[in-house]
C-alpha positions as a Markdown table, in Angstrom:
| # | Residue | x | y | z |
|---|---|---|---|---|
| 1 | Met | 10.2 | -3.0 | -11.0 |
| 2 | Phe | 6.8 | -3.9 | -9.7 |
| 3 | Phe | 4.4 | -2.7 | -7.1 |
| 4 | Ala | 4.2 | -5.8 | -5.0 |
| 5 | Gly | 0.5 | -6.3 | -4.3 |
| 6 | Asp | 0.1 | -9.9 | -3.4 |
| 7 | Gly | 3.1 | -10.9 | -5.5 |
| 8 | Thr | 1.3 | -12.7 | -8.4 |
| 9 | His | 2.7 | -10.5 | -11.1 |
| 10 | Ala | 6.1 | -10.1 | -9.5 |
| 11 | Arg | 6.5 | -13.9 | -9.5 |
| 12 | Arg | 5.9 | -14.0 | -13.2 |
| 13 | Ala | 8.2 | -11.1 | -13.9 |
| 14 | Ala | 11.0 | -12.8 | -12.0 |
| 15 | Glu | 10.7 | -15.7 | -14.4 |
| 16 | Leu | 11.3 | -13.4 | -17.3 |
| 17 | Ala | 13.8 | -10.8 | -15.9 |
| 18 | Asp | 17.3 | -10.8 | -14.5 |
| 19 | Glu | 16.3 | -8.7 | -11.5 |
| 20 | Val | 12.9 | -7.6 | -10.1 |
| 21 | Ile | 12.3 | -5.1 | -7.4 |
| 22 | Ala | 8.9 | -5.3 | -5.7 |
| 23 | Ile | 7.7 | -2.1 | -4.1 |
| 24 | Ala | 4.9 | -2.1 | -1.6 |
| 25 | Glu | 3.1 | 0.9 | -0.2 |
| 26 | Thr | 3.0 | -0.4 | 3.3 |
| 27 | Thr | 5.0 | -2.8 | 5.4 |
| 28 | Glu | 2.0 | -5.1 | 5.8 |
| 29 | Val | 1.6 | -5.5 | 2.0 |
| 30 | Leu | 5.4 | -6.1 | 1.8 |
| 31 | Ala | 5.2 | -8.8 | 4.5 |
| 32 | Asn | 2.4 | -10.6 | 2.6 |
| 33 | Ala | 4.3 | -10.4 | -0.7 |
| 34 | Arg | 7.5 | -11.7 | 1.0 |
| 35 | Leu | 5.6 | -14.7 | 2.4 |
| 36 | Arg | 4.3 | -15.6 | -1.1 |
| 37 | Leu | 7.6 | -14.9 | -2.8 |
| 38 | Asn | 10.2 | -16.1 | -0.4 |
| 39 | Ala | 11.7 | -18.7 | -2.8 |
| 40 | Val | 12.2 | -16.2 | -5.7 |
| 41 | Ala | 16.0 | -15.6 | -5.8 |
| 42 | Asn | 16.1 | -12.6 | -8.2 |
| 43 | Leu | 13.5 | -10.6 | -6.3 |
| 44 | Ser | 14.3 | -7.8 | -3.9 |
| 45 | Tyr | 11.9 | -5.7 | -1.9 |
| 46 | Gly | 11.3 | -2.1 | -0.8 |
| 47 | Val | 8.6 | 0.0 | 0.9 |
| 48 | Ala | 7.5 | 3.2 | -0.7 |
| 49 | Asp | 8.0 | 6.1 | 1.7 |
| 50 | Glu | 6.6 | 9.6 | 0.9 |
| 51 | Arg | 8.1 | 9.0 | -2.6 |
| 52 | Phe | 7.4 | 5.8 | -4.5 |
| 53 | Leu | 10.7 | 5.2 | -6.2 |
| 54 | Ser | 13.1 | 6.8 | -3.8 |
| 55 | Gly | 15.5 | 3.9 | -3.9 |
| 56 | Cys | 16.0 | 4.1 | -7.7 |
| 57 | Asp | 18.8 | 6.0 | -9.4 |
| 58 | Val | 17.9 | 8.3 | -12.3 |
| 59 | Gly | 17.6 | 6.3 | -15.5 |
| 60 | Ser | 18.2 | 2.9 | -13.7 |
| 61 | Val | 14.9 | 1.2 | -14.4 |
| 62 | Asp | 14.2 | -0.7 | -17.7 |
| 63 | Ser | 10.5 | -1.3 | -17.1 |
| 64 | Leu | 7.9 | -0.7 | -14.5 |
| 65 | Phe | 4.5 | -2.4 | -14.0 |
| 66 | Ser | 1.7 | -1.5 | -11.7 |
| 67 | Tyr | -1.6 | -3.3 | -11.7 |
| 68 | Asp | -4.5 | -2.4 | -9.4 |
| 69 | Cys | -2.3 | -0.2 | -7.2 |
| 70 | Leu | -3.0 | 3.1 | -8.9 |
| 71 | Val | -6.8 | 2.9 | -9.4 |
| 72 | Arg | -7.7 | 4.5 | -6.0 |
| 73 | Met | -4.8 | 7.0 | -6.0 |
| 74 | Pro | -5.8 | 10.6 | -5.9 |
| 75 | Glu | -4.8 | 12.7 | -8.9 |
| 76 | Ala | -2.0 | 14.7 | -7.1 |
| 77 | Arg | -0.4 | 11.5 | -5.8 |
| 78 | Leu | -0.6 | 9.9 | -9.3 |
| 79 | Asp | 1.0 | 13.0 | -10.8 |
| 80 | Ala | 3.9 | 12.7 | -8.3 |
| 81 | Phe | 4.2 | 9.0 | -9.1 |
| 82 | Leu | 4.4 | 9.8 | -12.9 |
| 83 | Ala | 7.1 | 12.4 | -12.2 |
| 84 | Glu | 9.1 | 9.7 | -10.3 |
| 85 | Thr | 8.5 | 7.2 | -13.0 |
| 86 | Ala | 9.9 | 9.5 | -15.6 |
| 87 | Cys | 13.1 | 10.0 | -13.5 |
| 88 | Ala | 13.6 | 6.3 | -12.7 |
| 89 | Leu | 13.1 | 5.0 | -16.2 |
| 90 | Arg | 16.0 | 4.8 | -18.5 |
| 91 | Asp | 15.7 | 6.6 | -21.9 |
| 92 | Lys | 13.1 | 4.6 | -23.9 |
| 93 | Gly | 12.2 | 2.6 | -20.8 |
| 94 | Leu | 8.6 | 1.5 | -20.5 |
| 95 | Ala | 5.9 | 1.4 | -17.8 |
| 96 | Leu | 2.6 | -0.4 | -18.0 |
| 97 | Leu | 0.2 | 1.2 | -15.6 |
| 98 | His | -3.3 | 0.3 | -14.6 |
| 99 | His | -5.3 | 3.3 | -13.5 |
| 100 | Ser | -8.9 | 4.6 | -13.1 |
| 101 | Asn | -10.9 | 5.8 | -16.1 |
| 102 | Phe | -13.7 | 7.1 | -14.0 |
| 103 | Leu | -14.4 | 10.8 | -13.9 |
| 104 | Phe | -16.6 | 12.2 | -11.2 |
| 105 | Asp | -17.4 | 15.2 | -9.1 |
| 106 | Tyr | -15.3 | 15.1 | -6.0 |
| 107 | Thr | -18.4 | 15.5 | -3.9 |
| 108 | Leu | -19.2 | 11.8 | -4.7 |
| 109 | Ala | -18.6 | 9.8 | -1.5 |
| 110 | Val | -16.0 | 7.0 | -1.7 |
| 111 | Gln | -18.6 | 4.4 | -1.0 |
| 112 | Asp | -20.6 | 5.6 | -4.0 |
| 113 | Arg | -17.7 | 5.3 | -6.5 |
| 114 | Pro | -17.5 | 2.0 | -8.4 |
| 115 | His | -14.9 | -0.1 | -6.6 |
| 116 | Gly | -13.7 | 3.0 | -4.8 |
| 117 | Arg | -12.0 | 4.4 | -7.9 |
| 118 | Ser | -10.4 | 7.8 | -7.9 |
| 119 | Ser | -11.3 | 10.4 | -10.5 |
| 120 | Met | -9.2 | 10.0 | -13.6 |
| 121 | Ser | -9.6 | 9.5 | -17.3 |
| 122 | Ala | -7.3 | 8.1 | -20.0 |
| 123 | Ala | -7.0 | 11.5 | -21.6 |
| 124 | Arg | -6.1 | 13.2 | -18.3 |
| 125 | Phe | -3.6 | 10.5 | -17.5 |
| 126 | Ala | -2.0 | 11.0 | -20.9 |
| 127 | Asp | -1.7 | 14.8 | -20.3 |
| 128 | Met | -0.1 | 14.2 | -16.9 |
| 129 | Ala | 2.3 | 11.6 | -18.3 |
| 130 | Asn | 3.3 | 13.9 | -21.2 |
| 131 | Arg | 4.0 | 16.8 | -18.8 |
| 132 | His | 6.6 | 14.6 | -17.1 |
| 133 | Gly | 8.3 | 13.5 | -20.3 |
| 134 | Leu | 6.5 | 10.2 | -20.8 |
| 135 | Glu | 4.9 | 9.4 | -24.1 |
| 136 | Val | 1.7 | 7.3 | -24.2 |
| 137 | Val | 2.4 | 4.5 | -26.6 |
| 138 | Ala | -1.0 | 2.8 | -26.1 |
| 139 | Gln | -4.0 | 2.9 | -23.9 |
| 140 | Gln | -6.7 | 0.2 | -23.5 |
| 141 | Ile | -9.9 | 1.0 | -21.7 |
| 142 | Ile | -11.0 | -2.1 | -19.8 |
| 143 | Pro | -14.0 | -3.1 | -17.6 |
| 144 | Trp | -13.6 | -4.0 | -13.9 |
| 145 | Gly | -16.2 | -6.3 | -12.6 |
| 146 | Thr | -19.5 | -5.4 | -14.3 |
| 147 | Val | -18.5 | -1.8 | -14.9 |
| 148 | Thr | -17.7 | -1.1 | -18.6 |
| 149 | Gly | -14.8 | 1.3 | -19.2 |
| 150 | Leu | -14.0 | 1.8 | -15.5 |
| 151 | Asp | -10.2 | 1.3 | -15.9 |
| 152 | Cys | -7.4 | 1.9 | -18.3 |
| 153 | Leu | -4.1 | 0.2 | -19.1 |
| 154 | Ser | -1.6 | 2.8 | -20.3 |
| 155 | Leu | 1.8 | 1.9 | -21.8 |
| 156 | Val | 4.2 | 4.9 | -21.5 |
| 157 | Glu | 7.7 | 5.3 | -22.7 |
| 158 | Arg | 10.3 | 7.8 | -21.3 |
| 159 | Arg | 11.4 | 10.1 | -24.0 |
| 160 | Ser | 15.2 | 10.5 | -24.4 |
| 161 | Arg | 16.1 | 13.7 | -22.7 |
| 162 | Gly | 19.1 | 13.0 | -20.5 |
| 163 | Leu | 17.6 | 13.8 | -17.1 |
| 164 | Thr | 20.1 | 14.4 | -14.3 |
| 165 | Arg | 19.6 | 13.5 | -10.6 |
| 166 | Glu | 19.5 | 17.3 | -9.9 |
| 167 | Ala | 16.8 | 17.9 | -12.5 |
| 168 | Cys | 14.7 | 15.0 | -11.1 |
| 169 | Gln | 15.0 | 16.4 | -7.6 |
| 170 | Val | 13.8 | 19.8 | -8.8 |
| 171 | Gln | 11.0 | 18.3 | -10.7 |
| 172 | Gln | 9.9 | 16.2 | -7.7 |
| 173 | Leu | 9.9 | 19.3 | -5.5 |
| 174 | Arg | 7.5 | 21.0 | -7.9 |
| 175 | Val | 5.0 | 18.1 | -7.8 |
């Protein structure tokens, strides 16, 4: 499962996997991805509604990848995304997620934030992931443009815990 973006990573994943689902946050992004990826046979598409992974059954996703889609996401929305990720991933399923590593006071205007990043840190992300039953396997702080340490790649694994659809629905209501 991928967040579609412009489709570059989804195309590569489709070369390596039996099935890839590309999720876009808007219909415009999805339309652009479809144009770029129209010849890829094992790729299906979806648009995120108020929930990101609403079309996924509990424990149905082997792996999830998101690059550059989460870096501007506010903390509360990222927390909801992690809750959904924990429900969608199978036990021991993995997610590689690119997110902001830039902490700031919320009074900082968007135009003053490097590359429009949201406030997040690797440690805060790990705490949020852990709260939802995801274990951080590895994190790598990375630069973006000329800004050292601006972003982080986090590899998380869903702990075996036998979540049910009902438990996931209750968890998502709390987020």
